[in-house]
Structures are given as structure tokens and as C-alpha cells.
FIFIVEX-683888 format. One record per atom (N, C-alpha, C): x, y, z. Coordinates in nm, 2 decimals. Layout:
BEGIN
X;Y;Z
X;Y;Z;
...
//
This chain:
BEGIN
X;Y;Z
-2.12;-15.72;19.29;
-2.11;-15.59;19.23;
-2.16;-15.59;19.09;
-2.24;-15.49;19.05;
-2.29;-15.49;18.91;
-2.18;-15.43;18.82;
-2.20;-15.45;18.69;
-2.11;-15.39;18.59;
-2.11;-15.24;18.60;
-2.23;-15.18;18.62;
-2.23;-15.04;18.64;
-2.15;-14.99;18.76;
-2.17;-15.06;18.87;
-2.09;-15.02;18.99;
-1.94;-15.04;18.97;
-1.90;-15.14;18.90;
-1.76;-15.17;18.88;
-1.70;-15.06;18.79;
-1.78;-14.99;18.71;
-1.72;-14.89;18.62;
-1.73;-14.75;18.67;
-1.80;-14.73;18.78;
-1.81;-14.60;18.84;
-1.67;-14.57;18.90;
-1.63;-14.44;18.88;
-1.50;-14.40;18.94;
-1.38;-14.42;18.85;
-1.41;-14.49;18.73;
-1.29;-14.51;18.64;
-1.26;-14.37;18.58;
-1.13;-14.35;18.56;
-1.08;-14.23;18.50;
-1.01;-14.25;18.37;
-0.99;-14.13;18.30;
-0.93;-14.14;18.17;
-1.02;-14.18;18.06;
-0.98;-14.14;17.94;
-1.07;-14.17;17.83;
-1.08;-14.32;17.79;
-1.19;-14.35;17.72;
-1.21;-14.49;17.68;
-1.11;-14.52;17.56;
-1.09;-14.42;17.48;
-1.00;-14.43;17.36;
-0.91;-14.30;17.36;
-0.78;-14.32;17.35;
-0.69;-14.21;17.35;
-0.58;-14.24;17.24;
-0.58;-14.16;17.14;
-0.49;-14.17;17.02;
-0.40;-14.05;17.01;
-0.27;-14.08;16.99;
-0.18;-13.97;16.97;
-0.08;-14.01;16.85;
-0.08;-13.92;16.75;
0.02;-13.94;16.64;
0.02;-14.08;16.58;
-0.10;-14.13;16.56;
-0.12;-14.27;16.51;
-0.11;-14.27;16.36;
-0.02;-14.37;16.31;
0.00;-14.39;16.17;
0.00;-14.53;16.14;
-0.07;-14.56;16.03;
-0.08;-14.70;15.98;
-0.08;-14.71;15.83;
-0.01;-14.81;15.78;
-0.01;-14.83;15.63;
-0.01;-14.98;15.61;
-0.08;-15.02;15.50;
-0.07;-15.16;15.46;
0.05;-15.18;15.37;
0.08;-15.08;15.30;
0.20;-15.08;15.21;
0.29;-14.97;15.25;
0.42;-14.99;15.27;
0.51;-14.88;15.32;
0.51;-14.76;15.22;
0.50;-14.65;15.28;
0.49;-14.52;15.20;
0.36;-14.48;15.16;
0.25;-14.56;15.19;
0.11;-14.52;15.15;
0.03;-14.53;15.28;
0.03;-14.43;15.36;
-0.05;-14.43;15.48;
-0.20;-14.42;15.46;
-0.27;-14.50;15.54;
-0.41;-14.51;15.54;
-0.47;-14.43;15.66;
-0.40;-14.43;15.77;
-0.43;-14.36;15.89;
-0.32;-14.27;15.93;
-0.35;-14.14;15.95;
-0.25;-14.04;16.01;
-0.34;-13.95;16.10;
-0.35;-13.99;16.23;
-0.43;-13.92;16.32;
-0.34;-13.85;16.43;
-0.34;-13.72;16.43;
-0.26;-13.65;16.53;
-0.32;-13.67;16.67;
-0.45;-13.67;16.69;
-0.51;-13.68;16.82;
-0.66;-13.72;16.81;
-0.70;-13.80;16.90;
-0.85;-13.84;16.90;
-0.88;-13.90;17.04;
-0.98;-13.86;17.10;
-1.02;-13.92;17.23;
-1.17;-13.94;17.23;
-1.21;-14.05;17.30;
-1.35;-14.07;17.33;
-1.37;-14.09;17.48;
-1.46;-14.02;17.54;
-1.47;-14.03;17.69;
-1.55;-14.16;17.72;
-1.52;-14.21;17.84;
-1.59;-14.33;17.89;
-1.74;-14.30;17.90;
-1.82;-14.39;17.85;
-1.97;-14.37;17.85;
-2.02;-14.29;17.73;
-1.93;-14.23;17.65;
-1.97;-14.15;17.54;
-2.02;-14.23;17.42;
-2.12;-14.18;17.35;
-2.17;-14.24;17.22;
-2.12;-14.16;17.11;
-2.05;-14.22;17.01;
-1.98;-14.14;16.91;
-2.02;-14.20;16.77;
-2.07;-14.11;16.69;
-2.10;-14.14;16.55;
-1.99;-14.10;16.46;
-1.93;-14.19;16.38;
-1.82;-14.17;16.30;
-1.86;-14.19;16.15;
-1.84;-14.10;16.07;
-1.88;-14.11;15.93;
-1.76;-14.07;15.83;
-1.78;-14.10;15.71;
-1.68;-14.06;15.61;
-1.70;-14.14;15.48;
-1.66;-14.09;15.37;
-1.67;-14.16;15.24;
-1.59;-14.29;15.24;
-1.62;-14.38;15.15;
-1.53;-14.49;15.13;
-1.39;-14.45;15.10;
-1.30;-14.52;15.17;
-1.16;-14.48;15.15;
-1.10;-14.38;15.25;
-1.19;-14.34;15.34;
-1.14;-14.24;15.44;
-1.07;-14.31;15.56;
-1.07;-14.44;15.57;
-1.00;-14.51;15.67;
-1.09;-14.56;15.79;
-1.22;-14.56;15.78;
-1.31;-14.60;15.89;
-1.28;-14.74;15.94;
-1.29;-14.83;15.85;
-1.27;-14.97;15.89;
-1.13;-15.00;15.94;
-1.03;-14.94;15.88;
-0.90;-14.95;15.93;
-0.88;-14.90;16.07;
-0.94;-14.78;16.10;
-0.93;-14.72;16.23;
-1.00;-14.82;16.33;
-1.11;-14.87;16.30;
-1.18;-14.97;16.39;
-1.09;-15.09;16.42;
-1.02;-15.14;16.31;
-0.93;-15.25;16.33;
-0.82;-15.22;16.43;
-0.77;-15.10;16.42;
-0.66;-15.05;16.51;
-0.72;-15.04;16.65;
-0.83;-14.98;16.67;
-0.89;-14.97;16.80;
-0.92;-15.11;16.87;
-0.96;-15.20;16.79;
-0.99;-15.34;16.84;
-0.86;-15.42;16.85;
-0.75;-15.37;16.81;
-0.63;-15.45;16.82;
-0.61;-15.56;16.72;
-0.69;-15.55;16.62;
-0.68;-15.65;16.50;
-0.56;-15.61;16.42;
-0.54;-15.48;16.40;
-0.43;-15.42;16.33;
-0.33;-15.35;16.43;
-0.21;-15.34;16.39;
-0.11;-15.28;16.48;
-0.05;-15.16;16.41;
-0.05;-15.04;16.47;
0.00;-14.92;16.40;
0.16;-14.93;16.39;
0.21;-14.86;16.29;
0.36;-14.86;16.28;
0.41;-14.75;16.37;
0.33;-14.64;16.39;
0.38;-14.53;16.48;
0.26;-14.48;16.56;
0.29;-14.43;16.68;
0.19;-14.37;16.76;
0.15;-14.44;16.89;
0.06;-14.38;16.96;
0.01;-14.43;17.09;
-0.14;-14.46;17.07;
-0.18;-14.57;17.12;
-0.32;-14.61;17.11;
-0.36;-14.68;17.24;
-0.43;-14.60;17.33;
-0.47;-14.66;17.46;
-0.62;-14.68;17.46;
-0.66;-14.80;17.49;
-0.80;-14.84;17.50;
-0.83;-14.88;17.64;
-0.93;-14.80;17.70;
-0.96;-14.83;17.84;
-0.84;-14.83;17.94;
-0.75;-14.74;17.90;
-0.63;-14.73;17.98;
-0.52;-14.82;17.95;
-0.53;-14.91;17.86;
-0.43;-15.01;17.82;
-0.37;-14.97;17.68;
-0.24;-14.95;17.68;
-0.17;-14.92;17.56;
-0.16;-15.05;17.47;
-0.24;-15.05;17.36;
-0.24;-15.17;17.28;
-0.11;-15.19;17.21;
-0.03;-15.09;17.18;
0.09;-15.10;17.11;
0.20;-15.17;17.19;
0.18;-15.19;17.32;
0.28;-15.26;17.40;
0.24;-15.41;17.42;
0.13;-15.45;17.37;
0.08;-15.59;17.39;
0.12;-15.68;17.27;
0.14;-15.81;17.30;
0.16;-15.91;17.20;
0.03;-15.93;17.13;
0.03;-16.00;17.02;
-0.09;-16.03;16.94;
-0.19;-16.11;17.03;
-0.13;-16.21;17.10;
-0.22;-16.29;17.19;
-0.28;-16.21;17.30;
-0.20;-16.12;17.36;
-0.26;-16.03;17.46;
-0.36;-15.94;17.41;
-0.34;-15.89;17.29;
-0.45;-15.80;17.23;
-0.58;-15.88;17.20;
-0.56;-16.01;17.16;
-0.68;-16.09;17.14;
-0.76;-16.11;17.27;
-0.68;-16.14;17.38;
-0.75;-16.16;17.51;
-0.81;-16.03;17.56;
-0.75;-15.92;17.54;
-0.80;-15.79;17.58;
-0.93;-15.76;17.50;
-0.93;-15.79;17.37;
-1.05;-15.76;17.29;
-1.16;-15.85;17.33;
-1.14;-15.98;17.36;
-1.24;-16.07;17.40;
-1.31;-16.03;17.53;
-1.23;-15.97;17.62;
-1.27;-15.94;17.75;
-1.35;-15.81;17.76;
-1.31;-15.71;17.68;
-1.35;-15.57;17.70;
-1.42;-15.51;17.58;
-1.41;-15.57;17.46;
-1.47;-15.51;17.34;
-1.58;-15.59;17.28;
-1.69;-15.53;17.24;
-1.79;-15.59;17.16;
-1.78;-15.53;17.02;
-1.76;-15.62;16.92;
-1.73;-15.57;16.78;
-1.83;-15.62;16.69;
-1.90;-15.54;16.61;
-1.99;-15.58;16.50;
-1.91;-15.55;16.38;
-1.86;-15.66;16.32;
-1.78;-15.64;16.20;
-1.87;-15.62;16.08;
-1.82;-15.54;15.98;
-1.90;-15.51;15.86;
-1.94;-15.64;15.78;
-1.85;-15.74;15.79;
-1.88;-15.87;15.72;
-1.92;-15.97;15.82;
-1.96;-15.93;15.94;
-2.02;-16.01;16.05;
-1.92;-16.11;16.12;
-1.84;-16.18;16.04;
-1.74;-16.27;16.10;
-1.80;-16.38;16.19;
-1.91;-16.43;16.15;
-1.98;-16.54;16.23;
-1.90;-16.67;16.20;
-1.91;-16.76;16.29;
-1.85;-16.90;16.27;
-1.95;-16.99;16.20;
-1.93;-17.03;16.08;
-2.03;-17.09;16.00;
-2.08;-17.23;16.06;
-1.99;-17.30;16.13;
-2.03;-17.43;16.18;
-2.10;-17.43;16.31;
-2.12;-17.31;16.37;
-2.18;-17.30;16.50;
-2.33;-17.25;16.48;
-2.41;-17.28;16.58;
-2.55;-17.23;16.57;
-2.56;-17.09;16.61;
-2.67;-17.03;16.59;
-2.69;-16.89;16.63;
-2.66;-16.87;16.78;
-2.71;-16.96;16.86;
-2.69;-16.95;17.01;
-2.54;-16.96;17.04;
-2.47;-17.05;16.97;
-2.33;-17.07;17.00;
-2.25;-16.95;16.95;
-2.29;-16.89;16.84;
-2.22;-16.77;16.79;
-2.24;-16.65;16.89;
-2.36;-16.64;16.94;
-2.39;-16.52;17.04;
-2.31;-16.54;17.17;
-2.30;-16.66;17.22;
-2.24;-16.69;17.35;
-2.09;-16.71;17.33;
-2.03;-16.70;17.21;
-1.89;-16.73;17.19;
-1.80;-16.64;17.28;
-1.83;-16.51;17.29;
-1.74;-16.42;17.38;
-1.73;-16.47;17.52;
-1.84;-16.53;17.57;
-1.84;-16.58;17.71;
-1.76;-16.71;17.72;
-1.74;-16.78;17.61;
-1.65;-16.90;17.62;
-1.51;-16.86;17.60;
-1.48;-16.75;17.53;
-1.34;-16.71;17.50;
-1.28;-16.63;17.61;
-1.37;-16.57;17.70;
-1.31;-16.48;17.80;
-1.38;-16.50;17.93;
-1.30;-16.53;18.03;
-1.36;-16.55;18.17;
-1.41;-16.42;18.22;
-1.35;-16.31;18.19;
-1.40;-16.18;18.23;
-1.54;-16.15;18.17;
-1.56;-16.18;18.05;
-1.69;-16.16;17.98;
-1.79;-16.26;18.04;
-1.75;-16.38;18.07;
-1.84;-16.48;18.13;
-1.89;-16.44;18.26;
-1.80;-16.38;18.34;
-1.83;-16.34;18.48;
-1.94;-16.23;18.49;
-1.96;-16.16;18.38;
-2.06;-16.05;18.38;
-2.20;-16.10;18.34;
-2.22;-16.23;18.31;
-2.35;-16.28;18.29;
-2.37;-16.40;18.38;
-2.49;-16.41;18.43;
-2.53;-16.52;18.52;
-2.54;-16.65;18.44;
-2.60;-16.64;18.32;
-2.62;-16.76;18.24;
-2.61;-16.71;18.09;
-2.50;-16.75;18.02;
-2.48;-16.70;17.88;
-2.60;-16.74;17.79;
-2.65;-16.87;17.81;
-2.76;-16.91;17.72;
-2.89;-16.83;17.74;
-2.91;-16.80;17.87;
-3.03;-16.71;17.90;
-3.01;-16.57;17.85;
-2.89;-16.52;17.86;
-2.86;-16.38;17.81;
-2.88;-16.38;17.66;
-2.83;-16.49;17.59;
-2.85;-16.50;17.45;
-2.99;-16.50;17.40;
-3.08;-16.57;17.48;
-3.22;-16.58;17.45;
-3.28;-16.44;17.46;
-3.24;-16.37;17.57;
-3.30;-16.23;17.58;
-3.26;-16.14;17.47;
-3.14;-16.14;17.43;
-3.09;-16.06;17.32;
-3.16;-16.10;17.19;
-3.16;-16.23;17.16;
-3.22;-16.28;17.04;
-3.37;-16.25;17.03;
-3.44;-16.25;17.14;
-3.58;-16.22;17.14;
-3.60;-16.07;17.11;
-3.52;-15.98;17.17;
-3.53;-15.84;17.14;
-3.49;-15.81;16.99;
-3.40;-15.89;16.94;
-3.36;-15.87;16.80;
-3.44;-15.95;16.70;
-3.54;-16.02;16.75;
-3.64;-16.09;16.66;
-3.57;-16.21;16.59;
-3.48;-16.28;16.66;
-3.42;-16.40;16.60;
-3.43;-16.51;16.70;
-3.51;-16.50;16.80;
-3.52;-16.61;16.90;
-3.56;-16.75;16.84;
-3.65;-16.75;16.74;
-3.68;-16.88;16.68;
-3.57;-16.95;16.61;
-3.46;-16.88;16.58;
-3.35;-16.93;16.50;
-3.23;-16.97;16.59;
-3.24;-16.97;16.72;
-3.13;-16.99;16.81;
-3.05;-17.12;16.78;
-3.12;-17.22;16.74;
-3.05;-17.35;16.72;
-3.02;-17.38;16.57;
-3.05;-17.28;16.49;
-3.02;-17.29;16.34;
-2.87;-17.26;16.32;
-2.82;-17.31;16.21;
-2.68;-17.28;16.17;
-2.69;-17.14;16.11;
-2.59;-17.06;16.13;
-2.59;-16.92;16.08;
-2.59;-16.92;15.93;
-2.54;-17.02;15.86;
-2.54;-17.03;15.72;
-2.67;-17.04;15.66;
-2.77;-17.07;15.74;
-2.91;-17.09;15.69;
-2.99;-16.95;15.70;
-2.92;-16.85;15.75;
-2.99;-16.72;15.78;
-2.97;-16.63;15.66;
-3.07;-16.53;15.66;
-3.05;-16.42;15.56;
-2.94;-16.33;15.61;
-2.91;-16.23;15.52;
-2.80;-16.14;15.56;
-2.85;-16.05;15.68;
-2.97;-16.01;15.68;
-3.02;-15.93;15.79;
-3.02;-16.00;15.92;
-3.06;-16.13;15.91;
-3.06;-16.22;16.03;
-2.92;-16.24;16.08;
-2.82;-16.26;15.99;
-2.68;-16.28;16.03;
-2.63;-16.15;16.10;
-2.67;-16.04;16.05;
-2.63;-15.91;16.11;
-2.68;-15.90;16.25;
-2.80;-15.94;16.28;
-2.85;-15.93;16.41;
-2.79;-16.03;16.51;
-2.74;-16.14;16.45;
-2.66;-16.24;16.54;
-2.53;-16.17;16.58;
-2.47;-16.10;16.48;
-2.34;-16.04;16.51;
-2.36;-15.93;16.61;
-2.47;-15.86;16.61;
-2.50;-15.75;16.71;
-2.52;-15.81;16.85;
-2.60;-15.92;16.85;
-2.62;-15.99;16.98;
-2.49;-16.04;17.04;
-2.40;-16.09;16.96;
-2.27;-16.14;17.01;
-2.19;-16.03;17.06;
-2.19;-15.91;17.00;
-2.12;-15.80;17.05;
-2.17;-15.74;17.18;
-2.30;-15.76;17.21;
-2.36;-15.70;17.33;
-2.35;-15.79;17.45;
-2.34;-15.92;17.43;
-2.35;-16.01;17.54;
-2.23;-15.99;17.63;
-2.25;-15.99;17.76;
-2.15;-15.98;17.86;
-2.11;-15.83;17.89;
-2.19;-15.74;17.84;
-2.17;-15.59;17.88;
-2.02;-15.55;17.86;
-1.97;-15.55;17.74;
-1.83;-15.50;17.71;
-1.82;-15.35;17.74;
-1.70;-15.31;17.78;
-1.69;-15.17;17.82;
-1.68;-15.08;17.69;
-1.64;-15.13;17.58;
-1.64;-15.06;17.45;
-1.71;-15.14;17.35;
-1.80;-15.08;17.28;
-1.88;-15.14;17.17;
-1.84;-15.07;17.04;
-1.79;-15.15;16.95;
-1.75;-15.09;16.82;
-1.84;-15.15;16.71;
-1.91;-15.07;16.63;
-2.01;-15.11;16.53;
-1.97;-15.06;16.40;
-1.94;-15.15;16.30;
-1.91;-15.11;16.16;
-2.02;-15.13;16.07;
-2.10;-15.02;16.04;
-2.22;-15.03;15.96;
-2.32;-15.14;16.01;
-2.36;-15.13;16.13;
-2.44;-15.24;16.19;
-2.59;-15.24;16.14;
-2.63;-15.13;16.08;
-2.77;-15.13;16.03;
-2.79;-15.14;15.88;
-2.68;-15.17;15.81;
-2.69;-15.16;15.67;
-2.78;-15.26;15.60;
-2.81;-15.38;15.67;
-2.89;-15.48;15.62;
-3.03;-15.48;15.69;
-3.06;-15.38;15.76;
-3.19;-15.38;15.84;
-3.29;-15.28;15.77;
-3.42;-15.32;15.77;
-3.51;-15.22;15.73;
-3.54;-15.12;15.83;
-3.61;-15.01;15.80;
-3.62;-14.90;15.89;
-3.68;-14.94;16.03;
-3.78;-15.02;16.03;
-3.84;-15.06;16.16;
-3.74;-15.14;16.25;
-3.68;-15.24;16.19;
-3.58;-15.32;16.26;
-3.46;-15.23;16.30;
-3.42;-15.14;16.22;
-3.31;-15.05;16.25;
-3.34;-14.97;16.37;
-3.46;-14.92;16.38;
-3.50;-14.83;16.50;
-3.51;-14.92;16.62;
-3.56;-15.04;16.61;
-3.57;-15.13;16.73;
-3.43;-15.17;16.77;
-3.34;-15.20;16.68;
-3.20;-15.23;16.71;
-3.13;-15.12;16.78;
-3.15;-14.99;16.73;
-3.09;-14.88;16.80;
-3.14;-14.86;16.94;
-3.27;-14.88;16.96;
-3.32;-14.87;17.10;
-3.26;-14.97;17.19;
-3.24;-15.10;17.14;
-3.17;-15.20;17.22;
-3.03;-15.17;17.24;
-2.96;-15.12;17.14;
-2.82;-15.09;17.15;
-2.80;-14.98;17.26;
-2.87;-14.87;17.25;
-2.86;-14.76;17.34;
-2.90;-14.80;17.49;
-3.00;-14.89;17.50;
-3.04;-14.93;17.63;
-2.93;-15.01;17.69;
-2.86;-15.10;17.62;
-2.75;-15.18;17.67;
-2.63;-15.10;17.70;
-2.60;-15.00;17.62;
-2.49;-14.91;17.64;
-2.51;-14.83;17.77;
-2.63;-14.78;17.79;
-2.66;-14.70;17.91;
-2.66;-14.79;18.04;
-2.71;-14.91;18.03;
-2.72;-14.99;18.15;
-2.58;-15.03;18.19;
-2.49;-15.06;18.10;
-2.35;-15.10;18.14;
-2.26;-14.99;18.14;
-2.30;-14.87;18.11;
-2.22;-14.75;18.10;
-2.10;-14.78;18.01;
-2.13;-14.84;17.90;
-2.03;-14.87;17.80;
-2.00;-14.74;17.71;
-1.89;-14.75;17.64;
-1.87;-14.65;17.54;
-1.90;-14.71;17.40;
-1.96;-14.63;17.31;
-2.01;-14.67;17.18;
-1.94;-14.60;17.07;
-1.88;-14.67;16.98;
-1.82;-14.61;16.86;
-1.90;-14.67;16.74;
-1.97;-14.59;16.67;
-2.07;-14.64;16.57;
-2.03;-14.58;16.44;
-2.00;-14.66;16.34;
-1.96;-14.61;16.21;
-2.08;-14.64;16.11;
-2.12;-14.54;16.03;
-2.22;-14.56;15.94;
-2.22;-14.45;15.83;
-2.27;-14.49;15.71;
-2.29;-14.39;15.60;
-2.42;-14.31;15.62;
-2.51;-14.36;15.71;
-2.64;-14.31;15.72;
-2.64;-14.19;15.82;
-2.62;-14.07;15.76;
-2.61;-13.95;15.85;
-2.74;-13.91;15.92;
-2.85;-13.97;15.88;
-2.98;-13.95;15.95;
-2.98;-14.00;16.09;
-2.88;-14.09;16.12;
-2.87;-14.14;16.26;
-2.79;-14.06;16.35;
-2.71;-13.96;16.30;
-2.61;-13.89;16.37;
-2.67;-13.82;16.50;
-2.79;-13.77;16.48;
-2.85;-13.69;16.59;
-2.88;-13.77;16.72;
-2.87;-13.90;16.71;
-2.90;-13.98;16.83;
-2.78;-14.00;16.92;
-2.66;-13.95;16.87;
-2.54;-13.97;16.94;
-2.49;-13.85;17.02;
-2.40;-13.87;17.11;
-2.34;-13.76;17.19;
-2.26;-13.67;17.10;
-2.18;-13.73;17.01;
-2.09;-13.66;16.93;
-2.08;-13.72;16.79;
-2.06;-13.63;16.69;
-2.05;-13.68;16.55;
-1.91;-13.63;16.50;
-1.84;-13.73;16.44;
-1.71;-13.70;16.38;
-1.70;-13.74;16.24;
-1.64;-13.65;16.16;
-1.61;-13.68;16.02;
-1.46;-13.72;16.00;
-1.44;-13.85;15.98;
-1.30;-13.90;15.98;
-1.22;-13.84;15.87;
-1.28;-13.80;15.76;
-1.20;-13.74;15.65;
-1.14;-13.61;15.70;
-1.20;-13.54;15.79;
-1.15;-13.41;15.84;
-1.04;-13.44;15.95;
-1.04;-13.55;16.01;
-0.95;-13.58;16.12;
-0.82;-13.66;16.07;
-0.84;-13.74;15.97;
-0.74;-13.83;15.92;
-0.66;-13.76;15.81;
-0.53;-13.72;15.84;
-0.45;-13.64;15.75;
-0.42;-13.72;15.62;
-0.42;-13.85;15.64;
-0.39;-13.94;15.52;
-0.51;-13.92;15.42;
-0.63;-13.92;15.47;
-0.74;-13.90;15.38;
-0.75;-13.76;15.32;
-0.72;-13.66;15.41;
-0.73;-13.52;15.36;
-0.63;-13.49;15.26;
-0.51;-13.56;15.26;
-0.41;-13.53;15.16;
-0.41;-13.63;15.04;
-0.52;-13.72;15.04;
-0.53;-13.81;14.93;
-0.45;-13.93;14.94;
-0.40;-13.96;15.07;
-0.32;-14.08;15.09;
-0.40;-14.21;15.08;
-0.53;-14.20;15.10;
-0.61;-14.33;15.09;
-0.71;-14.31;14.98;
//
């Protein structure tokens, strides 16, 4: 059964948030969201000025952070009921995440970084016939194939960003979260990356949450959201 076939017939939103609140320091909320949903298979462009809570919200959706109050269901699983270890396993199996600071493993090669999700999650591994071959295909499309055996510390910032993108895409995760994934790419590479990203999302029927300051990209997505208008903590000056 293909990934596409396995996801047909799934019900409920990919992301469902209700009365979600989070603060790093008690009394100073960074996130206060009354409600937010993303449909399965939807592509969503999220924008907002610095301090509006974008990266914090992505951390909550990925299970890296835990809200103090509220409900947060990802792909039908309530993350607030899971232990930290269970959240880590869920993220490895079902989420592809392009971190703003990349979060690559410095002592691993490019190939090893890209295939890491397949080694961490049996579910992710089961969705690719050959992780190394899948890594080569992604690396070729992202123009980093000659660097597969190089250490990531030897790469430029733009090259490292493309490694992070390939790692997020491998194994067809159901939810792909991107935090400023095109910030280090020139216009031509940005456009080729977006073509690859949307092609992978469509093939796997994944949901895409894409955060960027570049509003010129918004028209490519199903829906555009301004977090500052949704996040009551930002609207009231809490962040």
C-alpha cells in the first residue's frame, strides 16, 4: 500500500488547537490561541513580525514545547497527553521539520543527516524502500548530490539549509513544518525548492505549514494566516 493510499479516508484536521496558552516565564504569555485548525492535505502560509510567536507555535505543534493550558491535537493525537519520549517518537514518525537554525548533526555526513529520520523511526523507514537511494534523489533535486559524503560543517549556510529540507522530506511525513526554509536561498534555488516541496507534499498528501517573512510566496499556498491577528498574546503586546 502506498503512502497516498494509506492516508485516503483519514478524517479530522491535521492540526486542531483550542484555547492554547504557553509562556516561557509565568505571567508573560507568548501564545494565546483560542482556536486554529489546518485540514489534512492543506498548504498553509503563516506570517507575522518578529515576536508574534511563530517559532514558539511551531515548537508546540512539533511537540518540542508543552503548553501550560489548552488542547493540541496533531493528526488526531493529543500531544498534551503524551510524555516527552512519546512526543519525540511521534514527531520522528509523522513530522518533517525544517528548523530555522537547521539543527543538523555536525559529526554526521550530509547523507547521514538526511537519512536520520529513517534510523530514528521504524514508521518513517517503512515508507522508503532504500533510505540512501531516497537521500540521493532528494539531494540531486536540491543540488547537493556531490556533497552527500561531506560533513555538514564544511557546507555553506545555503547548502546546510537544503540538507535540513531533504531530511524533513524523506519518508513522506504526514505533516511538514518549515520555519523560514528559503531564507538562505537565492531566487532560482528558492523557486526550485518550492517546486520540489509542493511536489512531495502533493504526492504524499501531506499537510504543509510554512512560516516565512517573504509575503511574495503567500499566493502559492491554499491559505494565508497572519499570526499576530490570531495570537491574543501578540495582539495585546504580551510578546
